[in-house]
C-alpha positions in Angstrom: 8.4 10.3 -0.7 8.6 7.9 -3.7 8.2 4.1 -3.7 11.9 3.4 -3.2 12.0 5.7 -0.2 8.8 4.3 1.1 10.1 0.7 0.9 13.3 1.7 2.6 11.5 3.5 5.4 9.3 0.5 6.1 12.3 -1.8 5.9 14.0 0.4 8.6 11.0 0.6 11.0 9.4 -2.8 10.4 12.2 -5.4 10.7 10.3 -8.7 10.1 12.8 -10.6 8.0 10.8 -13.6 6.9 7.4 -14.1 5.1 4.6 -13.8 7.5 0.9 -14.5 6.6 -0.1 -12.0 9.2 1.0 -9.2 6.9 -1.4 -10.4 4.2 -4.2 -10.7 6.7 -3.5 -7.1 7.9 -3.6 -6.0 4.2 -7.0 -7.6 3.8 -8.2 -6.0 7.1 -7.1 -2.6 5.9 -8.8 -3.1 2.5 -12.0 -3.8 4.5 -11.5 -0.6 6.5 -10.9 1.3 3.2 -14.2 -0.1 1.9 -16.0 1.2 5.0 -14.5 4.7 4.6 -15.5 4.8 1.0 -19.0 3.7 1.8 -19.1 6.5 4.4 -17.9 8.9 1.7 -15.1 10.3 3.8 -13.7 12.1 0.7 -10.9 14.6 0.4 -7.6 15.4 2.2 -8.2 15.4 5.9 -6.5 17.4 8.6 -4.8 15.6 11.4 -7.9 15.7 13.5 -10.0 14.3 10.7 -7.6 11.6 9.6 -8.9 8.7 11.7 -11.2 6.5 9.6 -10.8 8.5 6.5 -10.2 7.2 3.0 -6.8 8.8 3.1 -5.8 7.1 6.3 -7.0 3.7 5.0 -5.2 4.1 1.7 -1.9 4.8 3.5 -2.5 1.7 5.7 -3.1 -0.4 2.5 0.0 1.1 0.9 2.1 0.3 4.0 1.2 -3.4 4.0 1.7 -3.6 0.2 5.2 -2.2 0.7 5.9 -4.4 3.7 4.9 -7.5 1.8 7.0 -6.4 -1.2 10.0 -6.1 1.2 9.4 -9.5 2.7 9.3 -11.1 -0.7 12.3 -9.0 -2.0 10.2 -7.2 -4.6 11.2 -3.7 -5.8 7.8 -2.1 -6.4 9.2 0.6 -8.7 10.9 -1.8 -11.0 7.8 -4.1 -11.0 5.5 -1.2 -11.7 7.6 -0.2 -14.7 7.5 -3.8 -16.0 3.8 -4.1 -15.4 3.2 -0.9 -17.3 5.1 -2.3 -20.3 2.8 -5.3 -20.2 -0.3 -3.1 -19.9 0.8 -1.0 -22.9 0.7 -4.2 -25.0 -2.5 -5.6 -23.4 -4.5 -2.3 -23.5 -2.8 -0.9 -26.6 -1.8 2.3 -24.8 
């Protein structure tokens, strides 16, 4: 699944149609849980039975809320990523 597909999937299953500060708070919460998983060194690709509390699970949760927020604010993450890469090439002389 690419970013376009991810945003479309989240748009289809998560139908909130106006900006909601709760989404940002959930993102912050998930970043905190990611921090805990990293501190616990739950490294590597887990199986289904190992997924709960893993770095992998928390990264997906963070990604979900980033994409949901992008949808709410009508931001195409793929286009924005490409634009940001252009800025970074100049900034970091890549």
